[in-house]
N, C-alpha and C positions, 0 to 999 in steps of 0.2 A: 529081544531087548527093546526094539522099536515100539512094539505094542505096549510093553510095560511103561515106557516113558510117556506115551500118549495117554495111557490110563492114569498115570501118576500126576501129570500136569493138567489133565482134564481138557486138553486142546489137541485137535488132530492136526496133521501136517497140512491139509488143505485149508483149514481155517487160518493157520498161521501164514500161509502164502497170500491169502486175501487181505489180511491185516497189513502185510508188508507192502502190497500194492497201494493200499489206501494212504499209508504214510508217505510213499513216494509221490503220489499225486498232490498231497497237501504241501509238501516241500516245494513243488514247482509253482504253486500259486503265491501271489504277493500277500504280505501281511495286511490285516485290516487297518484302516486309517485310524489315527489317534486324535483325540480331541485337543483343543487349545489348552485346557486346564491341566493336562498331564505335565508334571514338572520335569519328566525325563525327556520330553520332546526336544528341547533345545540342544541336548547332547548329541542329537543325530548327526549334525554337521560340524560338531566341535573339533573333530579330528581331521578335517580336510586340510591339505597343505595349501600354502598361499598361492602356489602356481595354479592349482586347479581353480581357486576362487578368482584369481585374476583373469584366467581364460574364460570363466563363466561370465564375469562382468563385461569383458571385451565382447564376447558373443552377444550378450544382451544389448550392448550399445550398438553393435552392427545391425541387429534386428530392428531396433528403433529407427536408426538412420535410414535403413532400407525402406521401411514403411513410410517415412516422411518423404523420401525421394519419389516414391510412386504415387504420392498423394492419397494413399490409403490410410485410414485411421481405424485402429482396432479398438473396440469398445472396452473400457476398463484397463487399458494398458498404461503402466506407470511411466513417469518421466525418469530420466537418468541425468544427473548432474555430477560435475566434478567437485569433490570435497576439497574445500580450500582450508581446512583445519590442519595446519602443519604440526601441531603438538599432539595429534591424535595417536600417532604410532608409538609403540613401546620401544624399549631399547633393542629388542631383537630385530624389529622391522627396520629400525634406523641402521643397524649393522648391515642389512642386505642392500641398502641403497634406497634413494628416494624414487618413488614412482607415483604417477597420478592415480588416485583411487576414485572410482566412480561410485556415487551414492545414489541409490534409488529413492525417488521422491513419490510419496503416495498421499492422496487426499483423504483416505480413510484408513483407520487402524482399529482392529478388534479390541484393543486394550485401552481405548480412550475412556471407557466408563470406569476404569480402575483409578483414574486420577483423583486424588483426595486434596482438595484445596484447603481443608481445615488444618492440615499439618504443615502447610508450606509457610516458611518464614525465611525471608531473604535479608534480614537485618544483621545477621551474624557474619563473621569473617568467612571468606570463601576458601576454606581449606578442606582437603579430602579427609574424611573421618577415619581412614585407615592409614594412609601414608603421610598425612599432615602436609601435603604439598599444595601450593596455590596455583599450579600450572594446569591448564586444561581441565577445569573442575566442572562436573556435571551434577545437577540436583535431581534426585529421584522424585518424580511427581506423585509417587504412591505413598512413600513413607517420609519424604522430606529430607533425607540424609544426603550428604555431599560425597561424591566419589570422583576419582581421577580417571580420565581417559574412557574410551569405549572400544579399544581393540580387544583381541581375544585374550590377552594376558592382563588386561586392566582390571581395576577394582570394580568399576561400574558393570563390566561384562560379567564378572564373577557374581556380583550381587544379583544380577538379573537371573542367573541360573539357580542360585541358592534360594533366594526369596521369592522368585517368580514375579518380580516387579520389572515391567518392560518399558516404561515411558520415562525419558530423561531429557532435561533441557540443559544446554550449554550456557553457563552463567555469563560468558563473555559475548558470544555471537547470538544468543537467544534462539538458536535452532533447536528443534525438538526431534529426538530420535527414538526409535524402537529397538531395544536390545533383547535378545542377541542377534536378531535379524539384521540390525544395523542399517535400516532405511530411515530416511527423513520423513517426518510427518508434517504435512502442510495443511493444517485445518484451522479455520478462523475461530473455532471455539476456544483455542488456546491463547488468543490475543490478550484476554484479561490477565493471564499469568505473566505474559511479557510486560504488560503495563505495571504490574506490581513489582516485578524484578527491576525494571528501569522506567520509572514514571516519566512521562513526556508532557510538555506544555507548549502550546503555540503562543505567539506573542499576543494574539487576541484573547486567549484564555487568561494570560497573566494580567492583562489590563482589566479584566472583569472580576478578579478575585475579591476585591474589596466591596463589590456590589452583590456578591452571592449570599443569599440567606437560606439556601437549601441545605438540609441535613443529609448526611450519607449514612448508609446502613452496612454494618459489617456482616460477615458470614454467620456469626453467632446470634444475629438479630438485634444487637445493640446499635444505637444511633450515635453518631459523632459528627462534629463540625470540622471540615477541612481547615487545617491551620490551628485548630484548638485541641489537638490530640495529646494524650498524656505521653510522657517519656519514661521509659523503664529505668528505675534506679538499680544499677547493676550491683554496686557496693560502695556506699558513701560517695555517690556521684551527683547529689542534688545540686552542688555548686555548678556543675556543667549544665544540668537541666534548666535551672532558672536563667542562666546566661543565654542558652539557645532560645528559650521561649521569649525572652526579651528582644533578642535580635530579629526574631521572626516578625515583629511588629514594625520594623524599619522597612518601609515599602520599597525604596530604591535598592537597598541591599538584597531584599528577598527577590525582587524581580530580576536582578542581575544573576543570582545563582540558580534561578529556576530554568534558565536557558543555558545549557552547557557550551554553546558556541561562543559565549562571551569570554570564557576562560579556557578554551581548548588549547591555547598556546602555552598555558602554564603546566609545568611538570610536577608540581608539588602535590603529593598525596593528600595533604591536609586540605587543600583547596577543593579537590574533587570529592573528598569524603564529606566536606561541609555542604557542597552542592547536592550530593545524593541525599543527605539528611534533610535538606530544605525541601527537595522535591517530594520526599516521602511524607513529610509533615503536611504539606499542602495538597497531596494527592486525594482525589475524591472517590477513588475506587479501590481502597485498601481492603484486604481480606479481614483485617482486625482494626479496632479503633484505638490502637496504640502503636508506638514506634520505639524500637530499641536502638540507642546510639552506640552500639558496640563497635562497629567499624570506625566510626568517628573517634571514639575514645582510644582505639589502638593507634590511629594516626596522631592523636594528641600526645600520647605517651612517647611515641618515637620522635616527634618533632620537638618536644620540650625536654627530651633526654630524661624522662621520668620525673620531671618536676611536678607535673600533674598526672596522677595515675589512679587506677582503680584500687579501692580499698583504703585510700587516705583522703581525709577531708581537707579541702583547701578553701581559699577565700574567693568568692565570685568576682570581687573587684580586681584581684591580681590575675585571675584567669581571663577576665574580660580584656584587661590591658594587654596581656600577652597574646591573646587570640587576635585582637584587632591589629596589633603591630606585626604579627607574623603573617597574617593574611595580606596586609599591605605590602610587605617586603616580597612575598611570593607573587603577587599579582602585577606589580609594576614591571614595565618592559625595559626601563632604563633607570639610572640613578635619580634623575630629577623628575621622572614621570610620576603622575598622581595615580590614584586608584579609587575604586568605589568606596573604600573605607574612608579616605580623607575627604572625598566629596560629601559624605554624609556627616561625619563627626568632627572634622578638624576645624578648630577656631584659633584665635591668636590673642595673646596677652602682651601687654606692655609692662615690663618689670623695671622698677626703680629701686636700686640697692644703695643703701647708705651705711658706711662703716663708722664706728665710734672713733672720734678724734680725727676724722678725715672729712673735709667739707665737700670733696668731689663726689658726684653721684654717677653711678653706672646705670645707664638706660639701655635696655635690650628688649628684643622681641622674642617671644617664645610660643611655638605652636602647642596646642593641647588637644587631647581627645576626651578628657574628663576633668571636671573641676572638683577638687576636694574641699568640703565644707567642714569647718571645725565646730564641734558642739561645745557648749559651755559645760564646765565640770559639774557633776551632780553634787547635791548637798552632802556633807559628811555626817550630819546628825539626823536622828529620827524625829517625827513629830510627837504630839502628845499621846496619840494612840499607839505609840511604839511601832509605827510603820514607816517605811522609807517613802520620802516624798519624791514623786517622779515629776521633774520639772518639764515645762513646755517652752518651746521657742519657735518663733515664726521664721519661715524661709527668708522673709525680707531682711531680718537681722543677720542671717548667715551670709547672704549675698553682698553685704556691705564690704566684705573682704576684697571684692573685685571692683569697687567704685573708684579706685585710683587715689583715695584720700586716707582710708583706714590703714594704719601701720600694723604690720605683723612682725613680731620679734622672732628671729631665727638664730639658733645657737650653732648649728653645724653648717658648713665646715668652719665658719668663723662668725662671731657675734655680729649681727647686722640687723638693720631695720629695712623691711621690704614693703613695697606698695605695688599692688597689682591692679591692672585695669584691662577690661575686655575691650579690644578694639575691633574684633571681628567675631561675630556670633555664628556658630554653625547651624546647619539646617536641623540637626538633631543634637540637642544639648543633654549631656550626661552629668549628673551630680553624684557625688560619693560622700555620704555622711561618715566621718571618721568616728566610729563607735568603739573600736577595739584598740587597746594599747597594752604593750607588754612591758612589765617591769622585771626586776631581777628574780622574782619568785613565781609569778603566775600571770595569766592573761585577764585583763579587766575589760568590762563592757559598760559603756555609757548608755543608760536606758532613757535618755531625754527624748521626748516626743517632739517631732517637727510638724508644725502646722503649715501645710502647703496647699496651693490651689490645684484642683484637678483640671480645670478648663480656664482658658483665657488668661493665662499668666502674662502680664505685660512686663517684659524684661526691662524696658526703659524706666519703669517705676522702681525697679530694684537696683538698676545700675544707671544712674542719670547721665553718666559720662559716655554712655554707649554712642558711638558715632552714627550719624544718619546715613542712609543709603544714598549713593550718587544719584544725580538727576537722571531720569529715564529708567531707573530700576525700581520695580515695585517689590520691596522687601518688607515683610511684616515682622514686627518685633513681639508679636503675641505667640505664645506656645501652649500646647495642650499635652497633658500627661498621657503616655501610651503604655508605660511599663513601670512597675514599682516593685523592687525586690526588698523583702523584709526578712529580718532574723528574729526568731522566737527562741526563748530558753536561755540557758546559761552559755557563757562564752565557749566552753569546751564541748558541751553535750547538746548544744542547740541545733536547730535545723533551719533551712532556708525555704521560702516559698515566694511566689511572685503573683502580682495582680497585673493582668494584661487587658487591653481593650479590644473589642471586636468592632471594627470600623463600620461594617455594613449596617449594624443596628445600634452602635454606640453603647453597647452593653459591656459590663466588666465581669471578668472571670477570675476566680482564684485557682491557681494551678500549683500542685505540689506532687511531683513525680507523676503517678498514674491518676491522681485525683484531679478532676476538672469539674468545677461547679460555678454556676452563675452567682454573683454577689452584688451588693449595692455599692454605689460610689462612696457612700458615707463610711463603709468598712475600710475602704482604701485609705482614707484620711486618718483613721484611728490606729493604724499599724505603725510599728517601729521601722520606719523607712531606712534602708541601707544604701540602695543605689536606685536612681531614677533616670528615665529617658523621656525627654520632652520633645515634641515635634512642632516645628514652626508652621504656623497657619499660612495658608495661601491667600493672596489678595483676591 
């Protein structure tokens, strides 16, 4: 029978014994090393319990401490630091109790060449793409997606195993980690990513912004001017874009928000989001030549209780008034304290009110941030060519309303005669041309063109009763235009754009969402002005 089996199988008993010994020898030898690109390699240590990992980390700490005590330095040995990220553990680890976790710090990482700066975009809300949580969020530097945590049961850890993406940055602490190995990467080549995540300005850099004439280059090769970048129109949000672009020309306001230490006492998310947006617009090392105000819009929706929201067109004048008043209320430290908003825009009016049948006059003082200018009504009839006549009016005629002598009839809340006089002019003077009126049926637009000076507007010529500055104070009454918001099209379906001035070269740019182009000063004067900001000249 034995011989028949050997013949049938074609293998003798001696050959079978030799094969058995070879198999035993192979089983005693270690497996061959695996390369870095093997996606199954991270699973090797995925099933170790926390106690073994903690013992290993403590042993590693003792080895480093022992080497330092003897004065011996091992070449290439990594540092070990205590991880101060309290939100890093998942629910399971929190149930076991808190313990100090040691994180290895390395200066080199084999996965740094996988970082793709082209896909990084830190303008959107910092929510995990899986759990939609905003706590302890990490950005994958390979694909740009956001994930929560980096413990073994976190979404970032799972993504590193499934997709093979290993480099992550904490959006709050700006620390970079390699997963699933969970060591910190300390490499200066990642500093440009940290600057894009959280742009930084020194006071010396802030003072030199208006003198900078140098263009910056994005990763796609396009050139852009810091401070003159386009803003993404998310959905009917051009009213926000033109307002932000106008406020970026107000130098004291911009300089205040470029340095976070100026408002670190404030807990308002709107203030901090406005500061982040300001720093991103003026940052000279952006990865792209545009900025998305998504986080700022989310803060606006929450602070305004959805009065201004994405997907619904609103008026830039209403938004400007709400934004400035809200920022002032959030920035002031006490009830009577001032803020950077009032220091830039607040002026004062003297109001004289007379009622019919009453000889007594009510005289009061009223602070203002913006002056409303009433346009003359357009003609009701067409000309000989059957075309509507577009009238023109000078800014000089509109400002007569505030000379203290011109009477303005007011119907509400009671029929009265009003006289206004500017008794204190602000450093930045804002005008609002009242173009839109609502009747019982539809919204009307006044197309009257306003002729205004772009440079050297002497306010005392427009308002003769303007009081002179006290002795010893050099206050100029001349103003230069720095921003002009215009409206084009029909009242319901029109759009807004803005003309802004670049101070370093005194050039004018037309900005509409992502469109930024240089234009002539004459084009600024021919537009249908809706809101303007004038800057007071310095003596």
